[in-house]
PDB file as gemmi writes it, atoms N, CA and C in Angstrom:
CRYST1    1.000    1.000    1.000  90.00  90.00  90.00 P 1                      
ATOM      1  N   MET A   1     -36.780 -24.728 -56.652  1.00  0.00           N  
ATOM      2  CA  MET A   1     -35.755 -24.375 -55.688  1.00  0.00           C  
ATOM      3  C   MET A   1     -34.601 -25.368 -55.833  1.00  0.00           C  
ATOM      4  N   ASP A   2     -33.416 -24.846 -55.987  1.00  0.00           N  
ATOM      5  CA  ASP A   2     -32.227 -25.678 -56.126  1.00  0.00           C  
ATOM      6  C   ASP A   2     -31.657 -26.022 -54.757  1.00  0.00           C  
ATOM      7  N   LEU A   3     -31.162 -27.227 -54.656  1.00  0.00           N  
ATOM      8  CA  LEU A   3     -30.500 -27.648 -53.426  1.00  0.00           C  
ATOM      9  C   LEU A   3     -29.041 -27.233 -53.514  1.00  0.00           C  
ATOM     10  N   THR A   4     -28.645 -26.350 -52.629  1.00  0.00           N  
ATOM     11  CA  THR A   4     -27.261 -25.896 -52.600  1.00  0.00           C  
ATOM     12  C   THR A   4     -26.535 -26.590 -51.454  1.00  0.00           C  
ATOM     13  N   GLU A   5     -25.232 -26.482 -51.479  1.00  0.00           N  
ATOM     14  CA  GLU A   5     -24.429 -27.048 -50.386  1.00  0.00           C  
ATOM     15  C   GLU A   5     -24.824 -26.405 -49.056  1.00  0.00           C  
ATOM     16  N   GLN A   6     -25.090 -25.097 -49.072  1.00  0.00           N  
ATOM     17  CA  GLN A   6     -25.491 -24.395 -47.854  1.00  0.00           C  
ATOM     18  C   GLN A   6     -26.824 -24.931 -47.323  1.00  0.00           C  
ATOM     19  N   LYS A   7     -27.790 -25.152 -48.200  1.00  0.00           N  
ATOM     20  CA  LYS A   7     -29.086 -25.678 -47.769  1.00  0.00           C  
ATOM     21  C   LYS A   7     -28.944 -27.089 -47.217  1.00  0.00           C  
ATOM     22  N   LEU A   8     -28.084 -27.880 -47.831  1.00  0.00           N  
ATOM     23  CA  LEU A   8     -27.854 -29.235 -47.340  1.00  0.00           C  
ATOM     24  C   LEU A   8     -27.222 -29.195 -45.950  1.00  0.00           C  
ATOM     25  N   ARG A   9     -26.303 -28.262 -45.748  1.00  0.00           N  
ATOM     26  CA  ARG A   9     -25.698 -28.089 -44.412  1.00  0.00           C  
ATOM     27  C   ARG A   9     -26.758 -27.692 -43.376  1.00  0.00           C  
ATOM     28  N   GLN A  10     -27.697 -26.827 -43.769  1.00  0.00           N  
ATOM     29  CA  GLN A  10     -28.767 -26.410 -42.849  1.00  0.00           C  
ATOM     30  C   GLN A  10     -29.670 -27.581 -42.479  1.00  0.00           C  
ATOM     31  N   ILE A  11     -29.987 -28.423 -43.454  1.00  0.00           N  
ATOM     32  CA  ILE A  11     -30.799 -29.613 -43.173  1.00  0.00           C  
ATOM     33  C   ILE A  11     -30.088 -30.502 -42.163  1.00  0.00           C  
ATOM     34  N   LEU A  12     -28.809 -30.752 -42.384  1.00  0.00           N  
ATOM     35  CA  LEU A  12     -28.038 -31.598 -41.475  1.00  0.00           C  
ATOM     36  C   LEU A  12     -27.944 -30.962 -40.091  1.00  0.00           C  
ATOM     37  N   LYS A  13     -27.763 -29.653 -40.018  1.00  0.00           N  
ATOM     38  CA  LYS A  13     -27.662 -28.977 -38.714  1.00  0.00           C  
ATOM     39  C   LYS A  13     -28.950 -29.118 -37.919  1.00  0.00           C  
ATOM     40  N   ARG A  14     -30.104 -28.965 -38.571  1.00  0.00           N  
ATOM     41  CA  ARG A  14     -31.374 -29.150 -37.860  1.00  0.00           C  
ATOM     42  C   ARG A  14     -31.467 -30.552 -37.267  1.00  0.00           C  
ATOM     43  N   CYS A  15     -31.043 -31.517 -38.024  1.00  0.00           N  
ATOM     44  CA  CYS A  15     -31.084 -32.898 -37.541  1.00  0.00           C  
ATOM     45  C   CYS A  15     -30.103 -33.084 -36.385  1.00  0.00           C  
ATOM     46  N   GLN A  16     -28.914 -32.547 -36.509  1.00  0.00           N  
ATOM     47  CA  GLN A  16     -27.905 -32.684 -35.453  1.00  0.00           C  
ATOM     48  C   GLN A  16     -28.291 -31.920 -34.195  1.00  0.00           C  
ATOM     49  N   ASP A  17     -29.021 -30.819 -34.321  1.00  0.00           N  
ATOM     50  CA  ASP A  17     -29.427 -30.015 -33.174  1.00  0.00           C  
ATOM     51  C   ASP A  17     -30.587 -30.647 -32.401  1.00  0.00           C  
ATOM     52  N   ALA A  18     -31.317 -31.534 -33.035  1.00  0.00           N  
ATOM     53  CA  ALA A  18     -32.425 -32.225 -32.356  1.00  0.00           C  
ATOM     54  C   ALA A  18     -31.842 -33.199 -31.327  1.00  0.00           C  
ATOM     55  N   THR A  19     -32.683 -33.683 -30.438  1.00  0.00           N  
ATOM     56  CA  THR A  19     -32.249 -34.626 -29.411  1.00  0.00           C  
ATOM     57  C   THR A  19     -31.495 -35.781 -30.041  1.00  0.00           C  
ATOM     58  N   GLU A  20     -30.424 -36.175 -29.378  1.00  0.00           N  
ATOM     59  CA  GLU A  20     -29.569 -37.257 -29.860  1.00  0.00           C  
ATOM     60  C   GLU A  20     -30.368 -38.529 -30.127  1.00  0.00           C  
ATOM     61  N   GLY A  21     -29.960 -39.253 -31.124  1.00  0.00           N  
ATOM     62  CA  GLY A  21     -30.629 -40.502 -31.490  1.00  0.00           C  
ATOM     63  C   GLY A  21     -29.943 -41.702 -30.892  1.00  0.00           C  
ATOM     64  N   PRO A  22     -30.387 -42.863 -31.243  1.00  0.00           N  
ATOM     65  CA  PRO A  22     -31.437 -43.108 -32.224  1.00  0.00           C  
ATOM     66  C   PRO A  22     -32.822 -42.798 -31.669  1.00  0.00           C  
ATOM     67  N   TRP A  23     -33.755 -42.574 -32.566  1.00  0.00           N  
ATOM     68  CA  TRP A  23     -35.152 -42.416 -32.202  1.00  0.00           C  
ATOM     69  C   TRP A  23     -35.878 -43.678 -32.648  1.00  0.00           C  
ATOM     70  N   THR A  24     -36.751 -44.170 -31.809  1.00  0.00           N  
ATOM     71  CA  THR A  24     -37.488 -45.400 -32.114  1.00  0.00           C  
ATOM     72  C   THR A  24     -38.971 -45.170 -31.895  1.00  0.00           C  
ATOM     73  N   SER A  25     -39.767 -45.585 -32.856  1.00  0.00           N  
ATOM     74  CA  SER A  25     -41.217 -45.465 -32.762  1.00  0.00           C  
ATOM     75  C   SER A  25     -41.779 -46.681 -32.043  1.00  0.00           C  
ATOM     76  N   PHE A  26     -42.612 -46.450 -31.032  1.00  0.00           N  
ATOM     77  CA  PHE A  26     -43.294 -47.516 -30.310  1.00  0.00           C  
ATOM     78  C   PHE A  26     -44.798 -47.303 -30.443  1.00  0.00           C  
ATOM     79  N   VAL A  27     -45.476 -48.316 -30.954  1.00  0.00           N  
ATOM     80  CA  VAL A  27     -46.913 -48.251 -31.192  1.00  0.00           C  
ATOM     81  C   VAL A  27     -47.594 -49.313 -30.334  1.00  0.00           C  
ATOM     82  N   GLU A  28     -48.592 -48.868 -29.576  1.00  0.00           N  
ATOM     83  CA  GLU A  28     -49.349 -49.790 -28.730  1.00  0.00           C  
ATOM     84  C   GLU A  28     -49.995 -50.860 -29.594  1.00  0.00           C  
ATOM     85  N   GLY A  29     -49.853 -52.117 -29.184  1.00  0.00           N  
ATOM     86  CA  GLY A  29     -50.414 -53.229 -29.921  1.00  0.00           C  
ATOM     87  C   GLY A  29     -49.477 -53.779 -30.990  1.00  0.00           C  
ATOM     88  N   ARG A  30     -48.504 -52.996 -31.386  1.00  0.00           N  
ATOM     89  CA  ARG A  30     -47.514 -53.466 -32.358  1.00  0.00           C  
ATOM     90  C   ARG A  30     -46.175 -53.727 -31.674  1.00  0.00           C  
ATOM     91  N   ASP A  31     -45.763 -52.766 -30.832  1.00  0.00           N  
ATOM     92  CA  ASP A  31     -44.436 -52.840 -30.211  1.00  0.00           C  
ATOM     93  C   ASP A  31     -44.485 -53.058 -28.703  1.00  0.00           C  
ATOM     94  N   HIS A  32     -45.618 -52.792 -28.106  1.00  0.00           N  
ATOM     95  CA  HIS A  32     -45.812 -53.010 -26.673  1.00  0.00           C  
ATOM     96  C   HIS A  32     -47.304 -53.171 -26.421  1.00  0.00           C  
ATOM     97  N   ASP A  33     -47.641 -53.693 -25.228  1.00  0.00           N  
ATOM     98  CA  ASP A  33     -49.028 -54.077 -24.964  1.00  0.00           C  
ATOM     99  C   ASP A  33     -49.878 -53.024 -24.273  1.00  0.00           C  
ATOM    100  N   SER A  34     -49.267 -52.094 -23.569  1.00  0.00           N  
ATOM    101  CA  SER A  34     -50.095 -51.104 -22.868  1.00  0.00           C  
ATOM    102  C   SER A  34     -49.400 -49.751 -22.886  1.00  0.00           C  
ATOM    103  N   GLY A  35     -50.180 -48.718 -22.703  1.00  0.00           N  
ATOM    104  CA  GLY A  35     -49.645 -47.360 -22.736  1.00  0.00           C  
ATOM    105  C   GLY A  35     -50.084 -46.665 -24.006  1.00  0.00           C  
ATOM    106  N   SER A  36     -49.285 -45.718 -24.431  1.00  0.00           N  
ATOM    107  CA  SER A  36     -49.641 -44.934 -25.605  1.00  0.00           C  
ATOM    108  C   SER A  36     -48.565 -45.092 -26.676  1.00  0.00           C  
ATOM    109  N   ASN A  37     -48.831 -44.546 -27.836  1.00  0.00           N  
ATOM    110  CA  ASN A  37     -47.830 -44.490 -28.897  1.00  0.00           C  
ATOM    111  C   ASN A  37     -46.846 -43.371 -28.570  1.00  0.00           C  
ATOM    112  N   PHE A  38     -45.561 -43.608 -28.839  1.00  0.00           N  
ATOM    113  CA  PHE A  38     -44.557 -42.586 -28.552  1.00  0.00           C  
ATOM    114  C   PHE A  38     -43.299 -42.853 -29.348  1.00  0.00           C  
ATOM    115  N   ILE A  39     -42.458 -41.827 -29.419  1.00  0.00           N  
ATOM    116  CA  ILE A  39     -41.120 -41.949 -29.999  1.00  0.00           C  
ATOM    117  C   ILE A  39     -40.136 -41.874 -28.851  1.00  0.00           C  
ATOM    118  N   GLN A  40     -39.299 -42.887 -28.738  1.00  0.00           N  
ATOM    119  CA  GLN A  40     -38.275 -42.904 -27.688  1.00  0.00           C  
ATOM    120  C   GLN A  40     -36.995 -42.287 -28.246  1.00  0.00           C  
ATOM    121  N   THR A  41     -36.458 -41.304 -27.528  1.00  0.00           N  
ATOM    122  CA  THR A  41     -35.190 -40.686 -27.904  1.00  0.00           C  
ATOM    123  C   THR A  41     -34.171 -41.027 -26.819  1.00  0.00           C  
ATOM    124  N   SER A  42     -32.982 -40.495 -26.938  1.00  0.00           N  
ATOM    125  CA  SER A  42     -31.953 -40.755 -25.932  1.00  0.00           C  
ATOM    126  C   SER A  42     -32.237 -40.034 -24.617  1.00  0.00           C  
ATOM    127  N   LYS A  43     -33.144 -39.047 -24.632  1.00  0.00           N  
ATOM    128  CA  LYS A  43     -33.450 -38.290 -23.417  1.00  0.00           C  
ATOM    129  C   LYS A  43     -34.868 -38.536 -22.926  1.00  0.00           C  
ATOM    130  N   ASP A  44     -35.825 -38.172 -23.717  1.00  0.00           N  
ATOM    131  CA  ASP A  44     -37.229 -38.223 -23.314  1.00  0.00           C  
ATOM    132  C   ASP A  44     -38.055 -38.904 -24.387  1.00  0.00           C  
ATOM    133  N   ASP A  45     -39.257 -39.277 -23.999  1.00  0.00           N  
ATOM    134  CA  ASP A  45     -40.209 -39.800 -24.974  1.00  0.00           C  
ATOM    135  C   ASP A  45     -40.995 -38.641 -25.569  1.00  0.00           C  
ATOM    136  N   ILE A  46     -41.334 -38.773 -26.834  1.00  0.00           N  
ATOM    137  CA  ILE A  46     -42.142 -37.779 -27.530  1.00  0.00           C  
ATOM    138  C   ILE A  46     -43.490 -38.416 -27.836  1.00  0.00           C  
ATOM    139  N   GLU A  47     -44.553 -37.787 -27.371  1.00  0.00           N  
ATOM    140  CA  GLU A  47     -45.896 -38.257 -27.699  1.00  0.00           C  
ATOM    141  C   GLU A  47     -46.496 -37.297 -28.718  1.00  0.00           C  
ATOM    142  N   LEU A  48     -47.048 -37.863 -29.772  1.00  0.00           N  
ATOM    143  CA  LEU A  48     -47.653 -37.063 -30.822  1.00  0.00           C  
ATOM    144  C   LEU A  48     -49.164 -37.209 -30.762  1.00  0.00           C  
ATOM    145  N   PHE A  49     -49.852 -36.133 -30.964  1.00  0.00           N  
ATOM    146  CA  PHE A  49     -51.306 -36.150 -30.970  1.00  0.00           C  
ATOM    147  C   PHE A  49     -51.782 -35.783 -32.366  1.00  0.00           C  
ATOM    148  N   GLY A  50     -52.665 -36.589 -32.911  1.00  0.00           N  
ATOM    149  CA  GLY A  50     -53.191 -36.331 -34.235  1.00  0.00           C  
ATOM    150  C   GLY A  50     -52.357 -36.921 -35.354  1.00  0.00           C  
ATOM    151  N   ALA A  51     -51.270 -37.600 -35.016  1.00  0.00           N  
ATOM    152  CA  ALA A  51     -50.420 -38.206 -36.037  1.00  0.00           C  
ATOM    153  C   ALA A  51     -50.832 -39.658 -36.263  1.00  0.00           C  
ATOM    154  N   SER A  52     -50.735 -40.095 -37.489  1.00  0.00           N  
ATOM    155  CA  SER A  52     -50.986 -41.501 -37.777  1.00  0.00           C  
ATOM    156  C   SER A  52     -49.765 -42.317 -37.365  1.00  0.00           C  
ATOM    157  N   VAL A  53     -49.921 -43.623 -37.303  1.00  0.00           N  
ATOM    158  CA  VAL A  53     -48.791 -44.505 -37.009  1.00  0.00           C  
ATOM    159  C   VAL A  53     -47.704 -44.312 -38.068  1.00  0.00           C  
ATOM    160  N   GLU A  54     -48.123 -44.161 -39.303  1.00  0.00           N  
ATOM    161  CA  GLU A  54     -47.158 -43.954 -40.389  1.00  0.00           C  
ATOM    162  C   GLU A  54     -46.409 -42.632 -40.221  1.00  0.00           C  
ATOM    163  N   ASP A  55     -47.104 -41.581 -39.777  1.00  0.00           N  
ATOM    164  CA  ASP A  55     -46.448 -40.297 -39.506  1.00  0.00           C  
ATOM    165  C   ASP A  55     -45.406 -40.463 -38.401  1.00  0.00           C  
ATOM    166  N   GLN A  56     -45.795 -41.148 -37.334  1.00  0.00           N  
ATOM    167  CA  GLN A  56     -44.887 -41.350 -36.200  1.00  0.00           C  
ATOM    168  C   GLN A  56     -43.662 -42.152 -36.624  1.00  0.00           C  
ATOM    169  N   ASP A  57     -43.859 -43.224 -37.385  1.00  0.00           N  
ATOM    170  CA  ASP A  57     -42.731 -44.027 -37.852  1.00  0.00           C  
ATOM    171  C   ASP A  57     -41.802 -43.198 -38.731  1.00  0.00           C  
ATOM    172  N   PHE A  58     -42.381 -42.339 -39.580  1.00  0.00           N  
ATOM    173  CA  PHE A  58     -41.583 -41.473 -40.453  1.00  0.00           C  
ATOM    174  C   PHE A  58     -40.740 -40.501 -39.633  1.00  0.00           C  
ATOM    175  N   ILE A  59     -41.354 -39.841 -38.667  1.00  0.00           N  
ATOM    176  CA  ILE A  59     -40.647 -38.853 -37.847  1.00  0.00           C  
ATOM    177  C   ILE A  59     -39.504 -39.517 -37.083  1.00  0.00           C  
ATOM    178  N   ALA A  60     -39.780 -40.667 -36.478  1.00  0.00           N  
ATOM    179  CA  ALA A  60     -38.745 -41.365 -35.716  1.00  0.00           C  
ATOM    180  C   ALA A  60     -37.604 -41.796 -36.632  1.00  0.00           C  
ATOM    181  N   SER A  61     -37.920 -42.309 -37.794  1.00  0.00           N  
ATOM    182  CA  SER A  61     -36.895 -42.787 -38.728  1.00  0.00           C  
ATOM    183  C   SER A  61     -36.078 -41.645 -39.313  1.00  0.00           C  
ATOM    184  N   ALA A  62     -36.684 -40.473 -39.441  1.00  0.00           N  
ATOM    185  CA  ALA A  62     -35.991 -39.332 -40.042  1.00  0.00           C  
ATOM    186  C   ALA A  62     -34.715 -38.981 -39.295  1.00  0.00           C  
ATOM    187  N   LYS A  63     -34.683 -39.168 -37.995  1.00  0.00           N  
ATOM    188  CA  LYS A  63     -33.493 -38.848 -37.193  1.00  0.00           C  
ATOM    189  C   LYS A  63     -32.287 -39.647 -37.673  1.00  0.00           C  
ATOM    190  N   GLN A  64     -32.508 -40.875 -38.098  1.00  0.00           N  
ATOM    191  CA  GLN A  64     -31.423 -41.706 -38.607  1.00  0.00           C  
ATOM    192  C   GLN A  64     -31.268 -41.571 -40.120  1.00  0.00           C  
ATOM    193  N   ASP A  65     -32.385 -41.405 -40.831  1.00  0.00           N  
ATOM    194  CA  ASP A  65     -32.364 -41.402 -42.294  1.00  0.00           C  
ATOM    195  C   ASP A  65     -31.765 -40.126 -42.887  1.00  0.00           C  
ATOM    196  N   ILE A  66     -32.089 -38.983 -42.306  1.00  0.00           N  
ATOM    197  CA  ILE A  66     -31.657 -37.712 -42.896  1.00  0.00           C  
ATOM    198  C   ILE A  66     -30.134 -37.592 -42.963  1.00  0.00           C  
ATOM    199  N   PRO A  67     -29.397 -37.837 -41.879  1.00  0.00           N  
ATOM    200  CA  PRO A  67     -27.934 -37.722 -42.006  1.00  0.00           C  
ATOM    201  C   PRO A  67     -27.361 -38.663 -43.065  1.00  0.00           C  
ATOM    202  N   MET A  68     -27.875 -39.884 -43.131  1.00  0.00           N  
ATOM    203  CA  MET A  68     -27.398 -40.843 -44.126  1.00  0.00           C  
ATOM    204  C   MET A  68     -27.628 -40.304 -45.543  1.00  0.00           C  
ATOM    205  N   LEU A  69     -28.809 -39.763 -45.798  1.00  0.00           N  
ATOM    206  CA  LEU A  69     -29.118 -39.217 -47.109  1.00  0.00           C  
ATOM    207  C   LEU A  69     -28.296 -37.973 -47.430  1.00  0.00           C  
ATOM    208  N   VAL A  70     -28.120 -37.107 -46.433  1.00  0.00           N  
ATOM    209  CA  VAL A  70     -27.340 -35.881 -46.635  1.00  0.00           C  
ATOM    210  C   VAL A  70     -25.900 -36.223 -47.002  1.00  0.00           C  
ATOM    211  N   TYR A  71     -25.280 -37.140 -46.257  1.00  0.00           N  
ATOM    212  CA  TYR A  71     -23.887 -37.493 -46.534  1.00  0.00           C  
ATOM    213  C   TYR A  71     -23.741 -38.180 -47.894  1.00  0.00           C  
ATOM    214  N   GLU A  72     -24.697 -39.034 -48.253  1.00  0.00           N  
ATOM    215  CA  GLU A  72     -24.640 -39.702 -49.551  1.00  0.00           C  
ATOM    216  C   GLU A  72     -24.791 -38.690 -50.684  1.00  0.00           C  
ATOM    217  N   LEU A  73     -25.725 -37.762 -50.546  1.00  0.00           N  
ATOM    218  CA  LEU A  73     -25.924 -36.735 -51.566  1.00  0.00           C  
ATOM    219  C   LEU A  73     -24.701 -35.838 -51.684  1.00  0.00           C  
ATOM    220  N   ALA A  74     -24.135 -35.443 -50.553  1.00  0.00           N  
ATOM    221  CA  ALA A  74     -22.935 -34.605 -50.570  1.00  0.00           C  
ATOM    222  C   ALA A  74     -21.795 -35.335 -51.276  1.00  0.00           C  
ATOM    223  N   LYS A  75     -21.667 -36.622 -51.011  1.00  0.00           N  
ATOM    224  CA  LYS A  75     -20.624 -37.415 -51.667  1.00  0.00           C  
ATOM    225  C   LYS A  75     -20.832 -37.438 -53.184  1.00  0.00           C  
ATOM    226  N   LEU A  76     -22.067 -37.651 -53.616  1.00  0.00           N  
ATOM    227  CA  LEU A  76     -22.364 -37.694 -55.043  1.00  0.00           C  
ATOM    228  C   LEU A  76     -22.122 -36.344 -55.725  1.00  0.00           C  
ATOM    229  N   LYS A  77     -22.384 -35.256 -54.994  1.00  0.00           N  
ATOM    230  CA  LYS A  77     -22.200 -33.910 -55.537  1.00  0.00           C  
ATOM    231  C   LYS A  77     -20.748 -33.433 -55.440  1.00  0.00           C  
ATOM    232  N   GLY A  78     -19.937 -34.153 -54.653  1.00  0.00           N  
ATOM    233  CA  GLY A  78     -18.553 -33.745 -54.456  1.00  0.00           C  
ATOM    234  C   GLY A  78     -18.398 -32.629 -53.435  1.00  0.00           C  
ATOM    235  N   TRP A  79     -19.401 -32.495 -52.549  1.00  0.00           N  
ATOM    236  CA  TRP A  79     -19.365 -31.463 -51.510  1.00  0.00           C  
ATOM    237  C   TRP A  79     -18.800 -32.072 -50.225  1.00  0.00           C  
ATOM    238  N   SER A  80     -18.093 -31.227 -49.464  1.00  0.00           N  
ATOM    239  CA  SER A  80     -17.582 -31.705 -48.168  1.00  0.00           C  
ATOM    240  C   SER A  80     -18.488 -31.156 -47.070  1.00  0.00           C  
ATOM    241  N   ILE A  81     -19.325 -32.012 -46.563  1.00  0.00           N  
ATOM    242  CA  ILE A  81     -20.283 -31.619 -45.524  1.00  0.00           C  
ATOM    243  C   ILE A  81     -19.748 -32.104 -44.181  1.00  0.00           C  
TER     244      ILE A  81                                                      
END                                                                             
């Protein structure tokens, strides 16, 4: 499957349509002492069930990482996103 400018725009739109960032992963015992693991967003906390700590960190980081990668790729391809 080829990555087209349209597909790149769709990826960015999904990220932009999600709850505003930044998103931060909080893990009990690593980032705080009591409670549960969660992702903090600008609105609400997201609790994941069945996800590993690495999965949670990836999901939280994706909110910031995806736009950066999309814009860099668009720049390299000469696309105006």
